[in-house]
ZATOR-27877 format. One record per residue (C-alpha): residue number from 1; residue in three letters; y negated, z, x negated. Coordinates in nm, 2 decimals. Layout:
N
MIDO resi resn      v      w      u
MIDO  NUM  ala      Y      Z      X
...
This chain:
179
MIDO resi resn      v      w      u
MIDO    1  met   1.04  -1.44  -2.10
MIDO    2  leu   0.74  -1.27  -2.26
MIDO    3  asp   0.60  -1.17  -1.93
MIDO    4  arg   0.87  -0.90  -1.90
MIDO    5  his   0.81  -0.54  -1.98
MIDO    6  ala   0.97  -0.28  -2.21
MIDO    7  leu   1.00   0.10  -2.16
MIDO    8  val   0.85   0.30  -2.45
MIDO    9  leu   1.01   0.63  -2.52
MIDO   10  asn   0.87   0.91  -2.74
MIDO   11  gln   1.08   1.03  -3.04
MIDO   12  asp   1.24   1.29  -2.81
MIDO   13  tyr   1.32   1.02  -2.55
MIDO   14  glu   1.04   1.12  -2.31
MIDO   15  pro   0.91   0.81  -2.12
MIDO   16  leu   0.56   0.73  -2.25
MIDO   17  asn   0.46   0.41  -2.10
MIDO   18  val   0.54   0.05  -2.03
MIDO   19  cys   0.43  -0.24  -2.25
MIDO   20  gly   0.49  -0.61  -2.28
MIDO   21  val   0.79  -0.74  -2.46
MIDO   22  arg   0.57  -0.90  -2.72
MIDO   23  arg   0.41  -0.56  -2.81
MIDO   24  ala   0.76  -0.39  -2.80
MIDO   25  phe   0.90  -0.66  -3.03
MIDO   26  ala   0.61  -0.61  -3.27
MIDO   27  leu   0.67  -0.23  -3.28
MIDO   28  val   1.05  -0.28  -3.35
MIDO   29  phe   0.99  -0.56  -3.60
MIDO   30  gly   0.72  -0.35  -3.78
MIDO   31  gly   0.96  -0.06  -3.81
MIDO   32  arg   0.76   0.18  -3.59
MIDO   33  ala   1.02   0.18  -3.31
MIDO   34  glu   1.39   0.13  -3.27
MIDO   35  leu   1.56  -0.09  -3.01
MIDO   36  leu   1.77   0.11  -2.76
MIDO   37  glu   1.84  -0.16  -2.50
MIDO   38  ala   1.79  -0.53  -2.51
MIDO   39  gly   1.70  -0.76  -2.23
MIDO   40  ala   1.92  -1.04  -2.10
MIDO   41  glu   1.73  -1.33  -2.26
MIDO   42  pro   1.68  -1.33  -2.64
MIDO   43  ile   1.35  -1.43  -2.81
MIDO   44  leu   1.39  -1.76  -2.98
MIDO   45  gly   1.27  -1.77  -3.34
MIDO   46  val   1.24  -2.07  -3.57
MIDO   47  asp   1.58  -2.01  -3.74
MIDO   48  arg   1.75  -1.74  -3.52
MIDO   49  glu   1.75  -1.55  -3.20
MIDO   50  tyr   1.61  -1.19  -3.17
MIDO   51  pro   1.71  -0.95  -2.90
MIDO   52  ala   1.42  -0.90  -2.65
MIDO   53  pro   1.34  -0.53  -2.63
MIDO   54  ser   1.38  -0.36  -2.29
MIDO   55  val   1.38   0.00  -2.40
MIDO   56  ile   1.25   0.12  -2.74
MIDO   57  arg   1.20   0.46  -2.90
MIDO   58  leu   0.92   0.54  -3.13
MIDO   59  arg   1.02   0.68  -3.47
MIDO   60  arg   0.74   0.93  -3.48
MIDO   61  arg   0.64   1.17  -3.20
MIDO   62  val   0.32   1.08  -3.02
MIDO   63  arg   0.11   1.35  -2.86
MIDO   64  arg  -0.06   1.23  -2.55
MIDO   65  pro  -0.26   1.41  -2.29
MIDO   66  arg  -0.11   1.48  -1.95
MIDO   67  pro  -0.19   1.19  -1.72
MIDO   68  gln  -0.44   1.27  -1.45
MIDO   69  val  -0.46   1.13  -1.09
MIDO   70  arg  -0.79   0.95  -1.03
MIDO   71  leu  -1.00   1.10  -0.76
MIDO   72  thr  -1.01   0.82  -0.50
MIDO   73  arg  -1.01   0.82  -0.12
MIDO   74  arg  -0.66   0.68  -0.12
MIDO   75  glu  -0.53   0.96  -0.35
MIDO   76  val  -0.70   1.23  -0.14
MIDO   77  phe  -0.55   1.09   0.18
MIDO   78  ala  -0.21   1.08   0.00
MIDO   79  arg  -0.24   1.44  -0.12
MIDO   80  asp  -0.33   1.56   0.23
MIDO   81  arg  -0.05   1.35   0.38
MIDO   82  gln  -0.29   1.15   0.61
MIDO   83  arg  -0.37   1.47   0.81
MIDO   84  cys  -0.69   1.65   0.89
MIDO   85  gln  -0.70   1.97   0.69
MIDO   86  tyr  -0.88   2.15   0.96
MIDO   87  cys  -0.69   2.07   1.28
MIDO   88  gly  -0.37   1.91   1.14
MIDO   89  asn  -0.39   1.60   1.34
MIDO   90  gly  -0.32   1.26   1.19
MIDO   91  his  -0.59   1.03   1.31
MIDO   92  gln  -0.69   0.67   1.24
MIDO   93  asp  -1.05   0.79   1.18
MIDO   94  leu  -1.00   1.01   0.87
MIDO   95  thr  -1.29   1.08   0.64
MIDO   96  leu  -1.34   1.29   0.33
MIDO   97  asp  -1.52   1.62   0.36
MIDO   98  his  -1.66   1.84   0.08
MIDO   99  val  -1.55   2.20   0.15
MIDO  100  val  -1.88   2.33   0.00
MIDO  101  pro  -2.13   2.06   0.09
MIDO  102  arg  -2.29   1.87  -0.20
MIDO  103  arg  -2.64   1.96  -0.09
MIDO  104  arg  -2.53   2.33  -0.12
MIDO  105  gly  -2.41   2.29  -0.48
MIDO  106  gly  -2.05   2.17  -0.41
MIDO  107  ser  -1.92   1.92  -0.66
MIDO  108  his  -1.72   1.60  -0.62
MIDO  109  val  -1.39   1.74  -0.76
MIDO  110  trp  -1.03   1.76  -0.63
MIDO  111  glu  -1.07   2.13  -0.54
MIDO  112  asn  -1.37   2.07  -0.32
MIDO  113  ile  -1.26   1.75  -0.12
MIDO  114  val  -1.03   1.74   0.18
MIDO  115  thr  -0.92   1.49   0.44
MIDO  116  ala  -1.09   1.55   0.78
MIDO  117  cys  -1.09   1.38   1.11
MIDO  118  gln  -1.44   1.27   1.24
MIDO  119  pro  -1.46   1.53   1.51
MIDO  120  cys  -1.38   1.82   1.27
MIDO  121  asn  -1.61   1.67   1.00
MIDO  122  his  -1.89   1.64   1.26
MIDO  123  arg  -1.83   2.00   1.39
MIDO  124  lys  -1.84   2.14   1.03
MIDO  125  gly  -2.15   1.94   0.94
MIDO  126  gly  -2.34   2.06   0.63
MIDO  127  arg  -2.18   2.41   0.65
MIDO  128  thr  -1.90   2.58   0.47
MIDO  129  pro  -1.58   2.63   0.67
MIDO  130  arg  -1.65   3.00   0.70
MIDO  131  glu  -1.99   2.94   0.85
MIDO  132  ala  -1.85   2.68   1.09
MIDO  133  arg  -1.57   2.92   1.18
MIDO  134  met  -1.31   2.67   1.07
MIDO  135  arg  -1.00   2.73   0.86
MIDO  136  leu  -0.84   2.50   0.60
MIDO  137  leu  -0.47   2.45   0.66
MIDO  138  ser  -0.42   2.43   0.28
MIDO  139  gln  -0.63   2.49  -0.02
MIDO  140  pro  -0.72   2.16  -0.20
MIDO  141  val  -0.58   2.13  -0.55
MIDO  142  arg  -0.56   1.86  -0.81
MIDO  143  pro  -0.23   1.68  -0.78
MIDO  144  arg   0.00   1.67  -1.08
MIDO  145  leu   0.14   1.35  -1.21
MIDO  146  ser   0.42   1.31  -1.46
MIDO  147  val   0.46   1.00  -1.67
MIDO  148  ala   0.81   0.96  -1.53
MIDO  149  gln   0.67   0.95  -1.17
MIDO  150  gln   0.41   0.70  -1.28
MIDO  151  leu   0.67   0.47  -1.44
MIDO  152  ala   0.93   0.52  -1.17
MIDO  153  glu   0.81   0.21  -0.97
MIDO  154  his   0.96  -0.01  -1.25
MIDO  155  leu   1.31   0.12  -1.18
MIDO  156  gln   1.38  -0.13  -0.91
MIDO  157  arg   1.31  -0.42  -1.14
MIDO  158  tyr   1.46  -0.29  -1.46
MIDO  159  glu   1.80  -0.13  -1.39
MIDO  160  glu   1.87  -0.07  -1.76
MIDO  161  trp   1.59   0.19  -1.77
MIDO  162  arg   1.75   0.42  -1.52
MIDO  163  pro   1.95   0.64  -1.76
MIDO  164  phe   1.64   0.71  -1.96
MIDO  165  phe   1.46   0.84  -1.65
MIDO  166  leu   1.72   1.08  -1.51
MIDO  167  gly   1.63   1.37  -1.74
MIDO  168  trp   1.26   1.34  -1.68
MIDO  169  leu   1.23   1.29  -1.31
MIDO  170  asp   1.22   1.60  -1.09
MIDO  171  arg   1.47   1.64  -0.81
MIDO  172  glu   1.22   1.55  -0.54
MIDO  173  thr   1.13   1.22  -0.71
MIDO  174  gln   1.50   1.14  -0.77
MIDO  175  arg   1.57   1.19  -0.40
MIDO  176  ala   1.28   0.97  -0.30
MIDO  177  leu   1.40   0.69  -0.53
MIDO  178  ala   1.77   0.75  -0.43
MIDO  179  ile   1.89   0.78  -0.78
């Protein structure tokens, strides 16, 4: 029972994060949050049963920084939709390419890394795309991530969370999740 999770909402009902039922119960029992939805199974106490939190809302607003997508190979490939950003082909042999090579002062940041197939990466070499007479199909940018998108994977497991997400998911994410 205590291995289940609870959705934590900010004071304005914005989804913040997911925590364990034990932590959610402590927040509700300590008066720092209110219980909005209870799980199916109660928590058994010594002398009575307590509702197991499934969705809680904090009593005070919490300011938190916007979540950032970590810069990993997997995330760069996902951002570029598994396609070479020079020729547009989807290959099995995709690599990462620094638009401005690192040895020429380019940094390892979202705006300087693209997905490239090995032939294009080899052709470009240690030059800039302009010097290699190659064009990028799209400019690399840092992907945005909302907390709702981050937590949306839990919707399949916890049906009672769905009403709390509808206002915070953008239309594209709602379509992808078929809400």
